C-alpha positions, 0 to 999 in steps of 0.5 A: 535679479531674481533668485536662482531655483534650488530643487528642494521639494516640490512647489505647492499646487498652483504656485509658480516655480519661478518668476521675475523680470526679463527682457523679451524680443518683440520686433525690430522697431521696439527690440527687447522689452521688459516683461514679467515671466512666470514659470509654472506647471511646464508652461512659461508665460509672460505679462507686461506687469505683475498686475496683468497676471489676474486677467491678461496673459501676453503669451505662453510657451509649453516646455514639453518638447521645447528646445532650450539653448543659450545665444550669448552670456545674457540671452537664451532661446526657447523654441517649441517645434518651430511654432513658437520662439521666445528670445529672452535676455536676462540682466547678467550671466548668473540670472540667465543660467538661473532661468535656464536651469529652472527651465530645464528642470521644469521641462523634465518634470512636464515630461514625467508628468505626461508619462505619469498620466499615461501610466495612470490611464493604463492602470485605470483600464487594466485588469482588476486586482485580485486578493485585496492588493489594490492599495499595494499596487497604487503605493507601488506606482506612487513609489516608482514615480517618486523615485524616477522623479528624484533620480531624474533630478539627480541626473540633471543636477549632475550635468549642471555641476559638470558644466559649471565645473568646466566653466570655472576651471577655464576661468581659473586658467585665464587668471594667468593672463588676467583680463579686465573682468576676470574677478567678476567672472570667477565670482559669477562662476563660483556662485553658479557652481555653489548653487548647482552643488546645493541643488545636487546635495538636496536631490541626493538627500531626497533620493536616498530618503525615498529609496530607504523608506519604500524598498520593502513595499516596492519588492511586494509591488514588483512581485504583484506586478509580475503575477499580473503580467503573467496573467495578462500574457496568458490571456493575450496568447489565448485570444491570439490563438482563438483569433487565428483559429477562427480566421482559418475556419472562416477562410476554409468555409468561404474559399472554394477548393479545386476538385483535382488531385492534391489539396491546398492553396497551390491548386486554388492559386493556379485556378485563380491565375488561369481564370484571371488571365482568361478574362484579360486575354478576352479583353485584349482580343476585344481591344484589338478589334477596336481601332482606337485601342492600343495594348502595350506590354511592359514589365512590372513586379507584383507579389502576393504572400500565400500563407502556409502551415497551420498556425500564425507562428509558422513560416510563410511561403511566398508565391508570385502571382501575376497581375495586370494593371490597366492604363488608359490611352486614347490614341497612338501617339499617347500610347507610344509615349505611355510605353516609354514612361512605363518602361522607365518607371518599371526598370528599377523594380525589375533590377531589384526583384528580378521578376517580369510581368505585364502592364496593359494600357487600355483606352477605357475601363470601369475605374474611369468612366466620367470625363472632367476637364478633358480627362477621365476621372476614376470612380473607385480605387482598387479593392482592399486586399484580404490580408490576415493581420495577427495582433499578437504577432505585432505585439511580439515585434513591439517588445523591447523597442522604443515607442517612437521607433515602432512603425504602425503597419499600413494594415490599419490605414487607408491609402489617403493622407490626413491632407486629403482626408481634410479636403473631403470636408468640401464634398458638400460645398454646394451648401456654401454656394447656396449660403453665399446667396443669402443676404440675411446673416442669420439664414447664411449662418444656418447654412454654414452650420449645416456645411460643418455638420456635413464634414462628419458624414463619412466618419460613421463608416471610415474607421481606418487611419489616414497617413500621417503627413510628412513635414512639408508635404502638400496636397492640392485639389483643383475641382473648379471645373466640375465642383466649383472649388479648389483647395491647397493643404500643407503640413506646417509643423511636425511637433506638434502635427499641424495642417493648414488648408485654404479653399476657395469656391467660385460662388464667392466663399473662402474657407481656411483651417489650421488642424491640430489635435490631441489624443487620449487613449482610455483602453477601450476607446481613443478620443481625438480632440481638435485644437485648431480653428477654422473659418468661412468667409464671404467677401462680397458681404464681408461676413466671416464665421469661425468655429472649432470642431467637436471631439471624435471617439473611436470605440472598441480599440482592443476588442470588438468591431470599431465604430465612431462617434462625434460628440460635444458642443460647437459655437460658430461665431460671426466675427466681421461684417454684418454677421458680427455678433451672431452665434450658432450653437450646435450640440452633437449628442453623444451615443447613448445605449438607453437613449430613446432618440435616434443616435448621432443627433445634432441640434442647434440654434442661431441667435442674433447679437441680442440673443434672440433665436432666428433659426433652429437646426436639427438632424443627424450628422451621418445622414441629413440636416434640416433648418427652419426660421423662428416665428416666435419665441418666449420672453426668456428665449427658451421656447421657440415656435418655427415655420416649416423645416427645409432640407439644408443637407442630405448625404449622397448614398455610398457606392453599392460596393464601397465596403470592398474599397475602404468605404470611400465616397466618389470624391475620396476615390478621386483624391489620390488619383494621379495628376500631372504638374502637381508639386513634387511634395504632393500626397499623390506622389507619396510612394508608400501610400501609392503602393498601399493603394495598388495592394502591395502592403509589404512594399508599402510598410518598407517604404513607410519605414524609410520615409519615416527614418528619413524624416527623423534623420533630417530633424536630428540634423537640425537639432545637432546644428542647433546645439552646435550653434548654441555651443559657438554662441551664434544664432541657430539655423532657423527650422524650415518655414512653410512654403505656401502659408505664412505664420502671422496674425489675422486681421483683428486677431492677436494670435498667430496662425498659418495664413495662406500666401496666395502663391501656390497656383501661380507657382503651379502655372509657372511650374516653379517648384525650386523651393520645394524640399525633398521629402519623398 
């Protein structure tokens, strides 16, 4: 039995906080197996024996955000957001509680460490101190963190004392009717109570010592922070006023004013409305002359806010402007059915808003000119509204609120979810079609490398953020009829956020990826670091290649125009088939202000299992990639002579007016197009995203807040059920499992991944969506 942890001081860097033998549940055949566990730096790792600590770790779970609860007198469970779960059994109740106490303390320290890192990042990017007070600020930050850490230890130990005291009291009461093991139980309870009391006394002593030694420096540091806060607030207010004045000046110069009586936006709005309806009436008359056109009018609601006043802090007046939405109908029967559906869909809006406008149903329009698989495909989305956004007003609304409860407005987003954004990776799937025809693994790997580069093509001009998917949200994209592939994606985890995706092509290739990421905010820029993996497989040859995406950095987060850079190294490794051992090493060169080379450059080399270069790749991740075969190489394989370079990928130019609709490509514009028969959890059916696409941003923000609160309520229900189960000593309810992906180990791989179950398209064919959760 390992010793209990008493939080007396901090362990040395790298020294385990606790270690010892425990029993871990493996499977139903082997049951619980004895393993050596080590708790260090917020991570719980286990090994088969102590000798494996130097070279092989059998598994690790992060305590940051983990749920720790007891199952019975000797068993406890650690669950990390549904992605990892450890069922562990101790020798007796004392050892179990000793480990649970150590795990709770380690979890609290991990949370504090993350918060400290965030504070240090903000301090490192904050304004420069004046008057030589850098040392005081640094000392104050360290004092504050130390006091907070000691106080958290004190509160944790207090809770433990209360819990064990209640258990000891129950045991003493039971002495009136002595059971068989009462003496042993009282002894164990007393031991636990004594350990907790000692821990609390040590924490109190350290807390008081730290508080007494730092009171004078803390007061000076707080005064300095107040002065810095006042200076920063004055600067932000001045920038906000300048930004609003600049917006008004630009709007006044670019908007034509009417020449009649009165001034202001009321006349401009009236003129715009009359011009709009004149154009629509001409369209109606021409449609009525067409024998195949049918016009159906149903009531819907549209609201646009027109600002009044001279400053952004004044009240806004609402002006209702009529708009008309175009829907396509090819014959009379479809027109009649569309009439009924439209009336049903808009009845709820009429009840809430008491407004009435018209929707016009047409057989053809500019948004849908191409026919694919018997129905039209649109070629664009509605233009992005030019709604003014005051950063200062958003910052004022965030004061005093918890960070997790601050809704990010849709003004920073685009009308696509992350599931749809990842589906854009297959826009240039023709590269994989061509790679499937090659028998040479080196040549095939060169084209797979070109495909991975093409997935970054749109990031150069797309600086808006996609919608975060809800847990259980899915997205299907079936383009077999025109593009030769279909994909299914699902949000399989929420903490941490994780997307699983599977795509298959008619040319004989399959792709899979498990996308999760971590972010680092450095004040001026935001780094997105992908953590998941991806693979491309060619079943006919058995070749399989795996890789991980590179880092994406968004610059000028606070001030200036946003721009994106992709940089880092990517290794694409052949894992199976004749391609086993082949490696493609790509280098995405970071943006350099003084570099003589063209920016956004990518270089790479493809080597065989012996390390001999076979192909060379060069190009730019936002425009094109070329490959060439290596004809000869130096003895050390550092200098290569190549043949003629061949174009492997070239970006298709964006539509000429795409800057008006979020810089979408043609494929991106079609991803959120409504389609019948999709799962009820499909991103196309997400109401806040649909409202944003239609230009109703206020309604979209309200709907987004509703969906997020609904998801939080569901998670709180699961946590409450788990706590209730732990209190009753029964197994907690299992978290919702993904529908279309199964967490298992891939063939030949030790790690668990969300692999596709190959059931979605059968369910769609049968329209069997009974297992889909209600998330919208």
